[in-house]
N, C-alpha and C positions, 0 to 999 in steps of 0.2 A: 496214964503214963505221959510225961512231958518231956521236953528238951530244954536244957539249961544252956544259954548263950553266955559264955565267959569272955569278957573283954580282954585285949592284949595288955593294956596298961593296968597299973595296980590301983588306979584312981577310978577306973571305970566301975559301973554297977552291973552286976550279973542279972540277967534276965531269964525268965522261965517262959517257954513258948509251949502252948498246948500241942498235942499230937494232931488235932485237927488242922490247926494253922500251919504246922510243919508240913503236912501232906499237901496242903494247897500251895505252899510255896515250892515244894519239889515238883509238883505237877505243872505249875506255871513255868518253872525252869525247863522241864522236859519239852514242853510245848513251844517255848521260845526258840530253842536251838534249832528243831527242824524248820521252823518258819524263816528263821534268819538264813539257814542254809538254802532253803527253797527260793527266798528272795534274792540272795546273792547269785544263785545259779541262774535265775531268770534274767537278772540284771546283765550278768556276764554273757549269757547266751543271746540276749537281745543286742548288746553291744557288739558282739562277734558277728552276728548276722548282718547288721548294718555295714560293718567293715567288709565282709565278704561281698556283699551287694555292690558296695562302691568299687572294690577291686574287679569284680566281674564286669561292671558297667565301664570301667577304665579299660579293661582288656578288650571288650566288644568295640569300644571307640577306636582303640588303636588298630585293631584288625580291619574295621571298616575303612579307616583313614589309609591303611596300606592298600586294601583292595581298590580304594578310589584312585590312589596313585598309580597303581597297575593298570587300571582301566584307562585312565588319562594317557599313560604311556603307550597303551595299545591303540588308543585312537590316534595319537600323534603319528605312530609308525604307519597305521593304515592310511592316514592323510597323506604322508610323505610318499607312500607307495602309489596312491592315487595320483598325486601331483606328477610323480615320475612317469607313470604310465600315460598320463594326459599329455606331457611333453613329448614322450616318444612316439605317442600316436599322431601328434600334429607334425612331428618330423617326418614320419612315414607318409602322412597324407601330402606333404609338400613335395616329397620325392615322387610319389605317384603322379601328382599333377605334372611335375617336370617330365617324367617318362611319357605321360599321355601327349604332352605338347611335342616331345622329340619324335614319338611315334607318328603323330599326324604329319610333321615336317618330312619324316623319312618316307611316309606314304606318298607325299606329294613329289618328293625328289625322285622316287623310284617310279613315278607315274602309275601307281596302282589304283585299281577301282576303289573309289571311297567306300563302297559297301562291303568290300572284301576285308578291311580291317577298320572296324569302328572303335575308336579308343574312348568314345563318350559312354559306352554301354559296357556292362559286365559280360565276359565271355560265357557262352552257353555251357552249362554243366548239368550233371544229373547222376542217377544211379539208385540203387535200392538203399533203403533206410538202414543205418547201422547204429550201434549202441552209442548213446550220447556220452562222450568222454569229458564233457565240460564239468559235469557235477563232480567227476573223480579227480579232476586236475586242481593242483594247488597253485599258489602264487609262483612258485619256482618254475613249475612247468609252463606256466602262462608267460613268464619273462623268457624262459628258453624259446618259446614259440616266437616271441618278438624278435629275439636275436637271430633265429632262422630266417624269418621274414626279411629282416633288415639285410642279412647276407645275400639273400636271393635278389634283392633290389639292387645291392651292390654289383653283383654279377650281371644283371640285366642292364644296368646303366653302362658298364664298361663295354658289353657287347653292342649295344645301341650306338654308343660313342664311336666304336671302330667301324660299325656299319655306315654311320653318318659320315665319317672321314672318307671312307671308301666312295660313298655315293657322291660327296662333294668333289672329290678328285675326278671321278668319272664324268660328273656334270661339267667340271671346269675344263676337262680336257674335250668334252663335247663342244663346249662354248667356243673353244679356240680352234677347233678343227674344222676346216672348211667343208661345209656339207649343205645342200639345199639349192633351190632355184633362185637366181640372183635378181629376179624381177617379180613384182606383184602378180602379173599376167604376161603371157607371151608364148612364143614357140621357138624351137631352135631352127634358125635359118641357115647356119653354116657351121661345119664341125672343124675340129682341130686336125691339122696336117696339111698335106698338099691338095690345093684346090685351084680352080680357074679364077685368076684375079678378075673381079667385076668391072675394073677400069682399063685393064690392058688386054684382058682375054688370054693371057698367058699363065702357064702353071706357076704357082707361087706358094710359099709355105704360109700357113695360117696358124698363129700361135695362141689361138684361143677358140671360143665358140661364140657365135653370134646369136642373139635371142631378140627376135623382132616382135614388135607390139605397137600399141597406140602411143602416140605423142603424149608425154607427160605422165606415162605410167611409172610408179615408183620403183627405184632400183634398190635392192635390199642387200645388206651385208650378210654374207654366207657364214661368217664367224665373228666372234669378238675380237677386237684388237684396237690399235691406234692408228689414226690417219697419218700418213707420212707424205701424201701429196694430195692436194686439192687445187686443180686449175687446169690450164690448157697445156697440151704436149703435142708435139709435131706428129701428125697421123692419128693420134687418139682423140683429138678434139678436147672437149672438157672431160677431165678424167678424175677419179678417186683412186688412190692406192692405200691399202691397209696392210700393216704388218701384225700378223696374228701370233708371232713367236713360234718356237719349235721349227724355225726355218721356213714357215709358210708366209707367203705374200700374195694378195688378190689384187687385181686391177678391173676396174669398171669404167668403160670409155664411151664417148659420143653423147654425153649428157646434154640436155638443154639447160640444166641448172644443177649445181652442187648444193647439197643441204648440210654439209659438214666442212670443217676447216682443218688444216694441219695441226696436230697435236690433240685433237678430239679423241675421246674413248668412245668406241661405238659398241653396241650389244649385237648379238646375233639376231638377225632378222630386222634390224633398225633400217629405216629409209635413209639413204645417203646421197640420192640424186633422183632427177626425173629423166626419163628416157627422152632422147632427142636424136639428132643427126648431125652433130657438130663434127669437125675434122673430116677425115677421108671416109665418107659414108654415102650410101645410095639411099637411105631412108631411116625412119626411127627404129633404132635398135640399141642394144647394149653389147659392146664387145667384152667378153669375160675372160680373163687370164688367171692361171694359178701358177705361182712359181714355188718351187721346192728347193731350198738351199741354193737359190740364185739361178736355177734352171727352170725353164718353163716345161710344164707337163700337160698332158691331156686333161682339161677340166671336166670332161663329161661324166667321169666316175664320181666326181664330187658333186655335180649338179644332180645326179640321179640318187645320190646318197642322202638320207635324212638324218643319219647319226653315225658317229664312228662305230666301226665294227672291229 
């Protein structure tokens, strides 16, 4: 049995194909279709896999870039926090140094024992061990602790400033308040009030105290003030007068030499003259007077006083 192939045109020649040849052609056709389909599928699959890999790679790169940006931002925030903490710590340290200096100055002003308050060493502390809260604390807690410490320092600074002002006021008052012995060395040879005059032998009013000593002994100001007289005065010999304010005036008489001039500002305990026997005097001594609001008062309580009470 054969197969006849008839051409479409009338001029074509009809051909006869044997059965065997026809079967071979059909088989070849049947094999070609699956192969083409398989090749097409493989090609499409390979192409799609490459695109998917490219898309996956692009997605990973974008995600890594985003993570890198987030990491950089986190590092930047961390660095800013570190910078802020460093600045804050430096500020607190400078304030602590100021407080230490103020504390030492107040210790000196209050005349406290240096060993009683040592601002160069940390105060003694102790107690049983407790849970370590640092590991549990976050940055907000840490900053809150900084703020609390800063507030405590503010309070301490204000308290120390008030205390310093009070001590300075007290020290200033002590400086200008007459108190102390008006000579470097000596002894009281005559008291305030009625006495027998050493020249006439008659009762006479003595408006100061006499302190006898060696010729040339330093005469000391019993309070800070301004010199209002330096020179000779009848009966007093070579004399120094000092105005201390608050109504107080002191006089130091019979010097062999004055060491200050009118207008000089003197400190408490400063040498203002040398003991002598000028004026109406029987020997080397200093005649010491205290005036309160223009009236002479007994100087002995000021001589025996070392500070204002």
